[in-house]
C-alpha positions in Angstrom: -3.6 -7.7 16.5 -0.3 -9.4 15.9 2.4 -8.6 13.4 1.4 -11.3 11.0 -2.2 -10.1 11.0 -1.1 -6.5 10.3 1.3 -7.6 7.5 -1.5 -9.7 5.9 -3.9 -6.7 5.9 -1.2 -4.3 4.7 -0.4 -6.6 1.8 -4.1 -6.8 0.9 -4.6 -3.0 1.0 -1.4 -2.3 -0.9 -2.3 -4.9 -3.5 -5.8 -3.5 -4.0 -4.6 0.0 -4.1 -1.9 -0.8 -6.7 -4.5 -2.7 -8.8 -6.9 0.3 -8.7 -4.1 2.8 -9.6 -2.6 0.7 -12.4 -6.1 0.1 -13.9 -6.9 3.8 -13.8 -3.5 4.6 -15.5 -4.1 2.0 -18.1 -7.7 3.1 -18.8 -6.4 6.7 -19.4 -4.7 5.3 -22.5 -6.9 5.4 -25.6 -5.8 1.9 -26.8 -6.6 0.1 -23.5 -10.0 -0.9 -22.3 -11.4 -3.1 -19.4 -12.2 -6.6 -20.6 -14.1 -7.8 -17.5 -17.7 -6.9 -18.2 -18.6 -6.7 -14.5 -15.7 -4.4 -13.7 -16.7 -2.3 -16.8 -20.3 -2.0 -15.5 -19.0 -1.0 -12.0 -16.8 1.6 -13.5 -19.5 3.0 -15.8 -21.8 3.4 -12.8 -19.2 4.9 -10.5 -19.3 1.8 -8.2 -15.9 0.3 -8.8 -14.0 2.0 -6.0 -16.8 1.6 -3.4 -17.3 -2.1 -4.3 -13.6 -2.8 -4.0 -13.4 -1.0 -0.7 -16.4 -2.9 0.6 -14.8 -6.2 -0.3 -11.6 -5.2 1.6 -13.6 -4.2 4.7 -15.6 -7.5 4.6 -12.5 -9.6 4.1 -10.5 -7.9 6.8 -13.5 -7.9 9.2 -14.2 -11.6 8.6 -10.6 -12.7 9.1 -10.3 -10.5 12.2 -13.5 -11.9 13.8 -12.4 -15.5 13.0 -9.1 -14.9 14.7 -10.5 -13.1 17.7 -13.3 -15.7 18.3 -11.1 -18.7 17.9 -7.8 -17.8 19.6 -6.0 -20.8 18.3 -2.6 -21.0 16.6 -4.1 -23.4 14.1 -6.3 -20.7 12.7 -3.3 -18.5 11.8 -3.6 -20.2 8.4 -6.7 -17.9 7.8 -4.2 -15.1 7.4 -3.2 -16.7 4.1 -6.5 -15.5 2.6 -5.8 -11.7 2.7 -2.1 -12.3 2.0 -2.8 -14.4 -1.2 -5.5 -12.0 -2.4 -3.2 -9.0 -1.8 -0.3 -10.7 -3.7 -2.7 -11.6 -6.5 -3.8 -8.0 -6.8 -0.2 -6.8 -6.8 0.5 -9.2 -9.7 -2.5 -7.9 -11.5 -1.4 -4.3 -11.0 2.1 -5.1 -12.3 0.5 -6.9 -15.4 -1.7 -3.8 -16.0 1.4 -1.6 -16.1 3.3 -4.0 -18.4 0.4 -3.8 -20.9 0.6 0.0 -21.2 
């Protein structure tokens, strides 16, 4: 695993963790509620964390397999997927905290 690949996965994991944490902090406030009906259902059934972790494992595994199977520098662009998702989740986490 190269440094770029490691950074992409770390950004993804930190972003997802920050989103999870900020959502939990926000939901602890009585005036804040989850607006996403699917996320609300997952949370109500205790599946939110496990589903989020599953998505992370699948995304990291998929990108890792693609990079290992196709050792081409052209495929380094695949690393943008976990990087963008991670940055998006960081932005969502920051937004969650701003709404509190």
